[in-house]
N, C-alpha and C positions, 0 to 999 in steps of 0.2 A: 673071378670077378672081371667084368669087361666095362668099357665105356658105355655100352648100351645099358648095362645094369644101373649104372649111375644116372643115366638119363631117365630111365623108368622111375627110379626112386624120387628124383627131383620133380618129375612131372606129377606123380601122385601127391606129393607134398604141396605143389602149387595149385593143383586142381581139386584136391580133396575128394576125388572120385575116380575109381578105376577105369570106368568107361570113358570119361573125358580125357584122362591121362593117356589111355591107349590111343584114342583118336589123334591126340596131339602128337604122339610118337609114331603115327602111321603103323600101329600094330594091332593085333586083336586083343581083346580084354583078357581072354583066357591065357594067351602067351605072356602077356605082361604080368599077370598075377602069378603064373607058374614060375617065371623067371625071378620074381622077388621072393617067392618062397624059397627057391634054391639059394638066393643070396643070403637070406636069414639063416638057412642051415649051414651055409659055408662060414658065416661069421659067428654062429652060435649065440645070436641075440635076436630079440624081437624088435623089429623096426616099425611095424605097423599093427595097430589093433583093428581087427576086421569085425564089424557088426553088420546086421542086415540093413541098417539105415545109413551108416556113415563110415568114413575112414578116419582113424585118428593116428597121427604119428607119435610114437612114444619119445620120451626125453632122449633116449639113445638114438632113435631115428632122426630127431631134429639135429642132433650133433653131426650125425652121418651126412645129412642133407647139406649142411653148410660146407662140410669138407668136400662133398661130391661137386658142389657148385664151383668151388675153388679149382678142383682138378679139371673139370670140364672147361673152365675159363682158360686155364693154363694150356690145355690141349688146343683150344681154338687159337690162342696166341702163337703156338708153334706152327699151326697150319697157316696163319696169316703171315708169319715171318717167312715161310717157304715161298710165298707168293710176292715177296717184295722185290724180286729181280726186276730191274728197270725195263719198262716197255712190256712187261708180261701181264696179261689179264686172264682170269679163268674163263672157261668156256661158258659158264652161266653165272650171272649175278642176280641175287635176289634183293629187290629194292622195295622198301616200304614207303607208303605215302599216306598222309591223313586225308580224310574224306573231303575236306575243303580245299585240297590241292589236287588230288588224283584226277578228277574229271577234267581239269583245265591244263595241267602241266604234263600228264603222262605221254601224250602224243609227241610233244617236243622232246621229252626225255628220251623216248625210244628212238626217235629220229636222230637225235644228237649222238647217242651211243652207237647206233648202227653205222653212222658216217665215220666216227672216230675209231670204233673198235668193231669192225664188221663180223668178226669171228666170236664175239661174245653175245650170248642171248641174255636179255634182261627180263626177268620175271617180276611183275609188279604185285605187291601185296597191299591192300587197303585196310587200315585200322586206325584206331584213335592213338593219340600221342603216347600215352602211358604204355600201352602194349607194344608199340613199335620201339620205344627206347629200351625196354626190357629185352625184346627180341634181338636187337642189334648187340646189346651187351652180352647176351648169352651165345651169340654166334649163330642164331637162327636166321638172321638177316645180314646181308653184307653191309647195307647202308639204309638210311631212310631220309626222306624229305619231310621236315616238320616246320612249325612256325613258332616254336618257343625255345629258349635256351635249355641246355641239359646241365645236370650237376654231377653226373657219373664221371669220376676221375679217369676211368678207362676209356672214355669216349672223347672224340674231338669233333668240332663242328667247323664248317666252312660256309661263310655267308654267300648266299646265291643272289638274292635280290631283296629290295625293299618293295613291299606290296601295299600301296595306299588303300585305305578303307573309305568308302563313300556312303553317304546316307541314302538309303533306298526307300522310296515312298511312292504312293499311287500318283499317277499323272495328274489327277484332279486335286491333289493336295495343295493348299495355298503356298507351301514352301518350295513346290516344284520349280518355281521360276525365280526364287530368291537367290541372290548371289552370295556365296560363302556364308550361310547361316552358322550360328553357333549352337552348341548343345542346349543352351537356354531356350532357343527358339522352338524346340520340340520336346521340351521337358515334360509337357503334360500328355504326351502321346504314349500309348502302350508300346513297350519295347519288345519286339519279337526276337526270341533267341533260340539257338540250337539246344538240344538236351544236354544234361550234364555229361561230361567226358570229352566234349568237343572244345578244343582250346579257343576257337573263334568266339564261342559263347563268353568265355572269361575275358577275352580281349575287348569285346564290344561292351560288356557290362563295366569293366574297370575303367574304360575311357569315359563312359557316360557318368558314372558315379564321381569320378575325379573332376570332371568339367561341368558338373551341374546339369547333366542330361536327365533322361527319363528314369524314374524309379519303379514304375509299374512294369514288372517283368513277366514274360510269359515264355517259359522254356518248354516248347511243345514240338519243335521240328527236329527231324533227323538229318535234313539235308538243306542246302542252300536253295534248291529248286522249290521245296515246300515253303520256305520263307518267302520267296518271290510270289508264289501263288496266294498266300495269305495277304501279302501287301497289295496285290491287284484287287483283292476283295475288300480293301479298306480296313483291315484288321489292325493295323499299326504300322510301325517303321522299324528299321533295323540298319545295321552297318554291314556292308557287303564288300569283300575285297575286289579290287580292280581286276584281279586275275579271273574272277568269275563273271566279269562283265565284258571285258574286251574279247572280241572274237565271237561273241554270241549274237544271234540275230536280234535286231532292234525290236523292242517290245513297246508298243504304243501305249500300254497301260501302266508302264513303270517309268520312273525317272530316278536318275542317280546324281546326287548333288555333292560337290566338294564342300568340306567343312572347314571352319576356322576355330581352333587349330586343327590341322589335318592328322587324323589317326592313321597308323599304319602297323603292319606286322613284318617281321623279318623272316624271310624263307631261307632255311639253312639245310645243308646236307650233314648228317651225322654218321660217323662210323667209328670203329674201334681204332685206337691209336696204333695198334700193331698192323692194321690193314691199310692199303692204299687205295681202296675202292672209292671212298668219299672224295678224295682229292682228284682222282681220275675222272669221276663223274662230273664234278663241278667244272673242271677244265674243259671237258667235252661240251658241256652246256654253254659256257661262256664263248667257246670257239665258234659256235653256230648261232649265238645270240639268243638261245633259248632262256637264258637267265635274266634278260633285260626287261625292264618294265615297258610296257607298250605305251 
């Protein structure tokens, strides 16, 4: 039995499919399937029920998966501990970012790390919050930059910056010239939101519901740029982080208005408590000012 066997088994349990599990583990489906058959033969128990349509983990298999996750996590903690030597950074760091941060912060992150740690290559992975938190916890990512707090006790977070959210509307909208409108002022407008899974959707919706804003929700977009296009066309309004506004070319068809009260999100770096990558990354960003609000 090897660590790779455990990784294969956990991947099959999480993906429920041999092909997707193999892709996740960067292995061929035949190699993964054969290795798991050998694992079952070694243990003398059935871990997986194989049918033509689906994969079912047996009760014994479920218990095995839980133990395997624990062992893999302990292994990652040992590897993290070996890298805790002061001033030492690995040759490559894998950093996750959510889609509402990556397009706007990745350039500054890469520049900051290149300046602070020129011998460390940073590989950026873009995904939604849930997937990034799980990947950091499992050791698949060294750290991630997200905009919501984490509850995993094995992870720690370092606050990077406060990111104000502004009301985005068409330049022709009556509120475009109003100073500090309240959510009540646009309560009858269609609220354009990102699709489920994006934390910005939940943050915008929570603020509007709590402060008497719009209730007509339209969760139709997969990116902030799509939201901007819909707003230009007069389809509604939304809340957009300042991060996605500053540094972008001026758009004559859009206006961004500060609200009273002012909503915001907290940008944070998360990493495992046994690793030092999160703290090092935050320090590098602060040193060059990449974590400051413009």
